[in-house]
C-alpha positions as CSV (number, residue, x, y, z in Angstrom):
1,X,0.0,0.0,0.0
2,X,1.4,3.4,-0.9
3,X,2.8,5.7,1.8
4,X,2.3,9.4,1.2
5,X,5.9,10.3,1.9
6,X,7.2,8.0,-0.9
7,X,5.1,8.9,-3.9
8,X,6.9,9.6,-7.1
9,X,5.9,12.5,-9.3
10,X,4.9,10.6,-12.4
11,X,3.1,8.0,-10.4
12,X,1.2,10.7,-8.6
13,X,0.1,12.2,-11.9
14,X,-1.1,8.9,-13.2
15,X,-3.0,8.2,-10.0
16,X,-4.7,11.7,-10.2
17,X,-5.8,11.1,-13.8
18,X,-7.3,7.7,-12.9
19,X,-8.8,9.0,-9.7
20,X,-10.5,11.9,-11.5
21,X,-12.2,9.6,-14.0
22,X,-13.3,7.2,-11.3
23,X,-14.6,10.0,-9.1
24,X,-16.7,11.6,-11.9
25,X,-18.1,8.1,-12.8
26,X,-19.0,7.4,-9.2
27,X,-20.7,10.8,-8.8
28,X,-22.6,10.3,-12.1
29,X,-23.7,6.8,-11.2
30,X,-24.7,7.4,-7.6
31,X,-28.1,8.9,-7.0
32,X,-27.3,10.0,-3.5
33,X,-25.4,12.9,-2.0
34,X,-21.7,13.4,-3.0
35,X,-19.9,14.5,0.1
36,X,-17.5,17.4,-0.1
37,X,-14.1,17.1,1.6
38,X,-11.9,20.2,2.4
39,X,-8.2,19.3,2.8
40,X,-6.2,21.9,4.8
41,X,-2.6,20.9,4.3
42,X,0.4,23.1,3.4
43,X,2.6,20.2,1.9
44,X,1.5,20.1,-1.8
45,X,2.6,16.5,-2.3
46,X,0.5,15.2,0.6
47,X,-2.5,17.4,-0.4
48,X,-2.4,16.1,-4.0
49,X,-2.2,12.4,-3.1
50,X,-5.0,12.8,-0.5
51,X,-7.1,14.6,-3.1
52,X,-6.5,11.9,-5.7
53,X,-7.5,9.1,-3.4
54,X,-10.6,10.9,-2.1
55,X,-11.8,11.8,-5.6
56,X,-11.3,8.1,-6.6
57,X,-13.5,7.2,-3.7
58,X,-16.3,9.4,-5.1
59,X,-15.9,12.6,-3.1
60,X,-15.8,16.2,-4.2
61,X,-12.5,17.7,-2.9
62,X,-11.0,21.1,-2.5
63,X,-7.7,22.0,-0.9
64,X,-6.3,24.9,1.1
65,X,-2.7,25.5,1.9
66,X,-3.1,27.8,4.9
67,X,-5.6,28.9,7.5
68,X,-6.8,32.0,5.7
69,X,-7.7,30.1,2.6
70,X,-9.3,27.4,4.6
71,X,-11.6,29.8,6.3
72,X,-12.6,31.4,3.0
73,X,-13.3,28.0,1.4
74,X,-15.1,26.7,4.5
75,X,-17.6,29.6,4.4
76,X,-18.1,29.5,0.7
77,X,-18.1,25.8,0.1
78,X,-19.7,24.4,3.3
79,X,-17.8,21.0,3.2
80,X,-19.2,17.7,4.6
81,X,-15.8,17.0,6.4
82,X,-12.5,18.7,6.9
83,X,-9.1,17.0,6.9
84,X,-7.0,19.5,9.0
85,X,-3.2,19.6,9.4
86,X,-2.1,20.8,12.8
87,X,1.0,22.7,11.4
88,X,0.0,25.5,9.0
89,X,2.1,28.5,7.9
90,X,-0.2,31.2,9.2
91,X,-1.9,29.6,12.2
92,X,-2.1,26.2,13.9
93,X,-4.8,23.6,13.4
94,X,-6.1,23.9,16.9
95,X,-7.0,27.5,16.4
96,X,-8.7,26.7,13.1
97,X,-10.5,23.8,14.7
98,X,-11.8,26.2,17.4
99,X,-12.9,28.6,14.6
100,X,-14.8,25.8,12.8
101,X,-16.5,24.7,16.1
102,X,-17.8,28.2,16.7
103,X,-19.7,28.0,13.4
104,X,-20.5,24.4,12.6
105,X,-20.7,20.8,13.7
106,X,-18.9,19.8,10.5
107,X,-16.7,16.7,11.2
108,X,-13.0,17.4,11.4
109,X,-10.2,14.8,11.2
110,X,-6.8,16.1,12.4
111,X,-3.6,15.3,10.5
112,X,-0.4,15.6,12.5
113,X,3.1,14.3,13.0
114,X,2.6,14.5,16.8
115,X,1.7,11.0,17.9
116,X,1.8,11.3,21.7
117,X,-1.3,10.7,23.8
118,X,-1.6,14.3,25.0
119,X,-1.7,15.6,21.5
120,X,-4.4,13.1,20.5
121,X,-6.5,13.9,23.5
122,X,-6.1,17.6,22.9
123,X,-7.5,17.2,19.4
124,X,-10.4,14.9,20.4
125,X,-11.3,17.1,23.5
126,X,-11.1,20.2,21.3
127,X,-13.9,18.9,19.1
128,X,-12.1,16.8,16.5
129,X,-13.8,13.6,15.3
130,X,-10.7,11.6,14.6
131,X,-6.9,11.9,14.7
132,X,-4.4,10.5,12.1
133,X,-0.7,10.5,12.7
134,X,1.9,11.1,9.9
135,X,3.2,9.3,8.0
136,X,0.0,7.6,7.0
137,X,-1.3,5.4,4.3
138,X,-3.7,7.0,1.9
139,X,-6.2,4.1,2.0
140,X,-6.4,4.5,5.8
141,X,-7.3,8.1,5.5
142,X,-10.1,7.3,3.0
143,X,-11.4,4.6,5.4
144,X,-11.4,7.0,8.3
145,X,-13.3,9.6,6.3
146,X,-15.9,7.0,5.3
147,X,-16.2,5.9,9.0
148,X,-16.8,9.4,10.2
149,X,-19.3,10.2,7.5
150,X,-21.2,7.0,8.2
151,X,-22.1,8.4,11.6
152,X,-23.9,11.4,10.1
153,X,-27.1,10.0,8.7
154,X,-28.4,8.9,12.1
155,X,-31.6,10.8,11.5
156,X,-33.4,10.7,8.1
157,X,-36.1,13.2,9.0
158,X,-35.9,16.7,7.5
159,X,-38.5,18.0,10.0
160,X,-38.1,20.6,12.7
161,X,-39.3,19.3,16.0
162,X,-40.0,21.2,19.2
163,X,-40.0,19.8,22.7
164,X,-41.3,22.8,24.7
165,X,-38.8,25.6,24.3
166,X,-36.2,23.2,22.7
167,X,-36.2,23.3,18.9
168,X,-34.4,20.6,16.9
169,X,-33.7,21.1,13.2
170,X,-32.6,17.6,12.0
171,X,-31.7,18.7,8.4
172,X,-29.5,21.6,9.5
173,X,-28.1,19.7,12.6
174,X,-29.0,22.7,14.8
175,X,-30.5,22.8,18.3
176,X,-31.8,26.0,20.0
177,X,-33.3,26.7,23.4
178,X,-35.7,29.6,23.7
179,X,-34.3,31.0,20.4
180,X,-30.6,30.7,21.4
181,X,-28.3,28.1,19.8
182,X,-27.2,25.2,21.9
183,X,-23.5,24.6,21.3
184,X,-22.7,20.9,20.8
185,X,-19.6,19.3,19.5
186,X,-20.1,17.0,16.5
187,X,-20.2,13.8,18.5
188,X,-22.6,15.2,21.1
189,X,-24.7,16.6,18.2
190,X,-24.9,13.1,16.6
191,X,-25.8,11.6,20.0
192,X,-28.5,14.1,20.8
193,X,-30.1,13.9,17.3
194,X,-30.3,10.2,17.8
195,X,-32.0,10.7,21.1
196,X,-34.3,13.4,19.7
197,X,-35.4,11.3,16.8
198,X,-36.5,8.5,19.3
199,X,-38.1,10.3,22.2
200,X,-38.9,8.2,25.3
201,X,-37.0,5.2,24.0
202,X,-34.3,3.6,26.1
203,X,-30.9,3.1,24.5
204,X,-28.2,0.8,25.9
205,X,-24.6,2.0,25.9
206,X,-23.5,-0.6,23.4
207,X,-26.3,0.4,21.1
208,X,-25.3,4.1,21.3
209,X,-21.6,3.2,20.8
210,X,-22.4,1.3,17.6
211,X,-24.7,4.1,16.3
212,X,-22.6,7.1,17.1
213,X,-19.0,6.0,17.6
214,X,-19.1,3.2,15.0
215,X,-18.6,-0.5,15.1
216,X,-14.8,-0.1,15.0
217,X,-14.6,1.9,18.2
218,X,-12.3,0.3,20.7
219,X,-12.5,2.6,23.7
220,X,-14.6,2.4,26.8
221,X,-18.4,2.9,26.9
222,X,-17.6,5.6,29.5
223,X,-17.4,7.8,26.4
224,X,-21.2,7.7,26.3
225,X,-21.5,8.9,29.9
226,X,-19.1,11.8,29.2
227,X,-21.0,12.9,26.1
228,X,-24.4,12.6,27.9
229,X,-23.0,14.8,30.7
230,X,-21.8,17.4,28.1
231,X,-25.3,17.5,26.5
232,X,-26.9,17.9,29.9
233,X,-24.6,20.8,30.7
234,X,-25.5,22.4,27.3
235,X,-29.2,22.0,28.1
236,X,-28.9,23.2,31.6
237,X,-31.5,25.9,31.2
238,X,-34.1,23.5,29.7
239,X,-36.9,22.9,32.3
240,X,-37.1,19.3,33.4
241,X,-40.8,19.3,33.1
242,X,-40.4,19.8,29.3
243,X,-37.8,17.0,28.9
244,X,-34.4,15.6,30.0
245,X,-32.0,12.8,29.3
246,X,-32.5,10.4,32.2
247,X,-30.3,7.5,33.3
248,X,-32.0,4.1,33.2
249,X,-30.3,2.1,35.8
250,X,-28.4,-0.9,34.3
251,X,-30.0,-0.2,31.0
252,X,-28.7,3.0,29.5
253,X,-30.3,6.4,28.7
254,X,-33.7,7.8,27.6
255,X,-34.6,11.2,26.1
256,X,-37.8,11.6,28.2
257,X,-40.2,14.3,27.0
258,X,-43.8,15.1,27.6
259,X,-46.2,13.9,25.0
C-alpha cells in the first residue's frame, strides 16, 4: 500500500488522472449525496495524493494551503468534512478547529506528526472527530473519512421538531433553546439527534456506541456517559418538566419528553 511520503511525481500524476475519472463516474452513477471534503494541508505532495484518493472514492474535494484560505473555502463551500493539518504556515490547526467549532458541527479529522497521547487527547477534546498521525497510508485516510461520514445519517427526517422551548432542526443539525443556539460538539450533536429522533426510547450504551462512535470503536463505553454529561450541561436551562436525558439504571439512557 502506498505511503504518502514516498510517492513519485509521475506515479502521482497517473493516479490523479485515474482518480479523477473514477470519481466523476461514481458521482454520475450514484443517486445520493456526494460528500464534499476540504483538505487543509500546506505540503503540496500530501494534499495532491489525498485529493487523488478521495476523488477516486467518489468525493468532491477542495484543498487549502493555509488557515486564511481554509476559512474562506469553508464559508463559501460548506464542506461535509475537513481534513485538517495541525501545522500551518499562518496559524495552527487547533485555532482553526476552534474557529470551525464556533460555526459548525462539520466533522474534522486532524492530521499531524505528533503521535503522543496528550496531542491526540487535545484534538479529540477540542472537538475533532478523529486523529491520524503522519506518515499515514492514503487508504487508511479514506477509510477513516468513510467511517466518520457514516455516523452522520443517524436521522433521516428533515423536519423541525419542538420539545417545549427546545427546537431541533434535523436537516440543519441545529439545536436551539428559547431561540438561542445550543453549542454541541459533533459527536454530542450526533448523539443528541439520535435521542431526539427517538423520544422516550431507552438506548443501551453498546447500542449508542455502535450508532454514534461506530462498530470499529475500541474505547470504553464511558465515552457515552461523558458525552451525555456534556449534553446535559449544554441543556442546563431547559426545564425538566419539558424534557431531559435520564439515566435508566443498568439499561442506558432515555430522552424523556412530555407527549
